N, C-alpha and C positions, 0 to 999 in steps of 0.2 A: 504494500499499500505506499503512496506516496505520501511524503508528509504535509502538514498543513502550511500554508503561507504563513510567515514569519509574524505578520501582524493580525492572522486570523482571530475574529471575536472582537477587534476593536472597531468601534463604531464612532465616526466622525462627521460632525454637523459642520458644514463649510459655509459660510456666510461670505466669502470672498468674492471678489470680481475680477475681470481684466487678467493679469499675467501674475504677479507674484504670488498671491495666495493660492490660486488654482495650481501653478507649478509645484507649491509645497504638498498640496494635498493630492496631486498626482503621483509624488514619490511614495506617499502613504498607500495610496490605491495599488501601486506598483509591488508592495510590500505585502498588500493582501488585506489592508484595513478596508472596511465597508465606509465609503464617503458619501455622504448625502449633502447635495448642493441645495441650499435653501435659497430660493430665488423669489424676486418679485413677480407676481402674476402678470403684470404688465410689461412685457418684453424680457424679463430676467437679466441675466449677466451681459452687461454692456457688450462682453466679447462675442456674444452671438449674432452681432453685426459684422463680424470678421470670422466667417464659419470655420476655415482652415486653422486659425490660431486656436478658436474654440475648440475644435476636434483634437489638436494636439495636445491640450493641457486638462482636458474634462473626459478622457476615455476612463471607462471603468468604474465611472460615478453614476449616482442616482439623483433624479431632480425631483424637488418637492416645492411648490409654490405656496409661501405665506407672506402676507402683507403685515409687517411687524408694527404698522401704524394702527392695525386693527385690534381690539382686545380679544376677539375670538381667536385670531391667529396666533397672537402672543400666547394665549394659554396653550395652543396646540403645540408651539415651538417648546414652551416650559414642559409639557409632558415627553417630548423627546429628549430634551436635556435630561430627564431623570433617568434614562436608560443609555444614556452617551457617555463615552470616555473622553471625547475631546470638543471642544467649540474652537473653530478658527475665524477670527473676526479680523477684517481689514479697514473698517471704518476709523473715521478720526477717533480721539478719545471718549468725546462726550456723548456721540451719538446713541450708542447702545444703552447705557445708562439712562439718557433721557427716554428711551422706548421702553424701560422698564426690565431690559434684558443684559444688564452689566454684570460684570464678574461677581460682585456683592451680592446682587439677587440670586444668581444662577448657581452660587456654590450652596447657598441655603437648601436649595432642592436638591443638588447632587453634591455632597462634600468632596467626593473624589474626582469630580470633575477636574479636568486640564483646560484653561481656558488660555488660548494663545492669541495675542495681539499683534498682527503684523502690520506696522505703520510706517510713515516717513521718518518720523523724529522721535517715536516713542511716546510713552503715557506721561514722561516728567519733562521738566526743562522749558524754556522760554519759547521754543518752536513747536511746541506739542500739538497745537491745532491748525498749524500751517498746512496747507495743501502742497504737493510737490510732485514731481515725476522723476525718473531716473537721474536726469543730468542735473537736477538740484540737489540731489543727495550726494552725487559723485563730486560736485562742485563744493560741498561744503567738507567733504571728506579729504580734499585736496589731490583727488585722484585724476581729475580732468586737468588740473594744472601741469600733469606729467605727461599728457599724451598730445603729440603733435610734433612737427617738425622744428629743428634749432631755430629761434627767431621768429617761429609762427604762432598763430593762435592756436588755442586748446581745439582738441577735436574729439567729437562724441563717439562716432561710429554706430553701428547697427547692433551692437551686443550690448544687453541690458545688464550691465555690471551689477549696479547697485540693487535692481529688482530681484536678480536671481540670487545675489549674496545673501540678501534678506532671506528669501524663500528658504535656501539650503539650512541657513542658521535656524530659522523658526523650526525645521524639520528635526534638527538635532535636539532643540529645546523641548519640542513635543515629546520625543521618545525618551529624553531623560525624565520629564516630569511623570509619564505615563509609569515609567518603572519606578519612581517615587511613590507614585499614588497605589500602584499594586503592593509595595512593600509596607505602606503606612496607612493606607485607607484613606489619605487626604491629598487632594489634588491641590494645585497651585495655579497663579497668574503668571503666564509667560510673556514677557514684554519685550519684543524685537522691534528693532528700529533698522531701516534700510541704510541710513546714514551710519549708524553704528556698526553696522556688519561690513560695510565699505572701508572703514576707517581701521576695523579690526584686520583687514588684509594689507594694510601699509606696513608690513614688517620690514621690508628693504629701506623703504623712505625714512621710517622712524629710526632705523639704525644709522643713515646718514646725518640724519638731525642730531643724534646722540653723539656721533664720533667727531663731527665737524661744526656743529652748531648751525648748520644750514644744509640745503638739498641742492643738487646740481641743476643748473637751469635746464629749461625744458629741451629735449634732444640731446644733453649732453651728459647724460648718466652712464655709468658702465654697461648697463643692460639698454640704453636707449640711443646709442650712436657714438660714445666716445671711442669704442674699440673697435678698429676696422675688422678683425676677426670675429665679431658679433654683431650681424646686421643683415639686413635685407638688401639683395642685389636683384637687379634686372638682368635677365637671359637674353640671348639671341633673338627668341620668339616673342618678346614682349610680356613673358610671364616671369615670375620670381623664384629665387631660391633664399632659404633662410639659412644663412650661414652661422650656426651656433657653436663654432670651435673656440670656446671662451678658454678652456685650458690648453697649454701649450701642446700637450701630446697629440689632441685632436687637431690643431692647425697645422702641426707637422705633417700629420696624415693627409690633410687636405692638400698641403703643398706638394707632397710626394705623388699623390694620385694624379694631380693635376700638371705634373712635370715641371713645377715651378719651385724647386728647393731653394732658389735664390731668394725668394720672398722672405724667407726666414732671417734674411741677414737685414731687412728693413725694421726701423723701430715701430713696436706694436702698441706702446704705452700710450694712454690718453694724452693728448696735446698735438701742438702743431707738426711735430717731427713724424707723427704717425700718418699724416695726411698723403704721404708718398706711397705707403701701404695701401691705404683706402683706394686711392686711384688706381693701383696696379691690381687689386683685387677686383675692382668694378670692371676694368678692362678685360681681365682673364674669364671672369664670370659671363660676360657679354658675348664671349666667341662661340657659346655652345647654347643650345636650347636647355630649358628647364629639365625636361625629361632626360636629356643626355646627362646632365649633371647628377640627376637622381640616380640613374643607373650605374654612374660611375661612382658616386660616394656614399649613397645611402646605407649600404650595408658593409661599410668599411671603417667603422669607428672615427668618422669625421665629424660628428654631429652637424650634417648638413642634409636639408630635406627640401624637398618642393613644397611650395605655397599652393594648397589646393582651394579651388572653389567648390562650393557646396554641392554643385551637380558631380563632381569628382569625390566628394567625401563620402557621399552615401555608397559608392562603390568601391572605395578603398578596401584592399583586402583586409588589414587590421582592423578596420570598423566592422567588417563582415564577420571575421574571426569572433571578435568579442560581443557580437549581437547588439551593438549600440544603435543601430537603426532597425526599426520595426515597419515593415510594410503592412501599414493598414489601409483598408479599402483601396489597395492598389497604389498609395502614396506613402512617402517616408514619414515617419515619426520617430521621436525620441524615446529609445528603450531605457530599461533601468540600466544606470552606469556601473552598479557595484555588483560584482559576482559573488554569490553564496554557493559553497559546497553543500550540498545536501538539503537545500530549501528550495521549496517550490516556488517558481515564479509565475504568478497565474497571468493567462492571457486576459487581456481587458476588452470588455467590451465597447462597442461605439459610444461616444458622448451622447448623453440622454436628450430627448426631447424635452422641451419646457414642460415640467409638470407631469412627467411620464409615469413617476413612481408615486403620486399623490396617493392612490388607493393603497397600493401595497406597504406604505411606510405609514402613513397617517391613520388608517382603519387597523393598523396592527398597535399602534402606540397605547399605552394604558390611559384609561380615562379617569 
């Protein structure tokens, strides 16, 4: 008999919308939890207007429609809370308390309840009620100031750093709190802010600040442009190679494989003297296509690799071998990136229609 999923028997009431909260609860669903989306009857999660995004992060969940501005629906919600393990909330701090559904109220109904609040700025501090999006949190965390070319403006990109850092940290908090609740019978309030979680990733930058009292200017750090042997270079076909030969042994291998051991004689430490090496490396890499460099270098201890676009990523052999992309309804979707030996990884159903599980969930709740 196959083992049960790791979170089998855990019920999550998910009040979140858009990306960060649903991404967090997607992980919980992928680990086997029962995730019930609580949506407003009139339209539901705003992400439903972006169907492919909604499908990505809401697979394997159930949908129940409740209007928490109405007393009867609040009563229904509280009946669900009595049997739940986790509530996930992404509203600003004062919203649910005003509706009579804040943590202080819900823990009286279910003392073992884990209430996870994932917000931009957290439930304390002067910014607690500010609205925000990914770039706002990244800006306050100092992360945006580091991204972009030397002498240029900060750049955002299409990768939601703060949203997803917050989502993943929220999952960690939920799992820790659930373990604690099972041991003690008492749940807790999990306060996760996307600003906080982005700042918590600033390990290298804070190390610079501790060591020098300042951080390198944008595009001039050891990992962002100062080292010619650690950078991104265009190839002959207009695509790009990531040369990550930070340690000397990897750069030695790169030069040997490229037939240019003379480059090892040029200065590579940060500074103007290293510009000759940067120019030489750029000219060298520009002589072959990206895939030619990949074939020559990738398996040879050089820390050089092709930069793939997403159409290539989904067909990459390493991605396939790890099961990182699931083909869902004929289209790619994010799989669970954590491998477990001996634990069942449930196949997720399609995302739910709005209110699809009203009868199943609400009729079964205790009165």
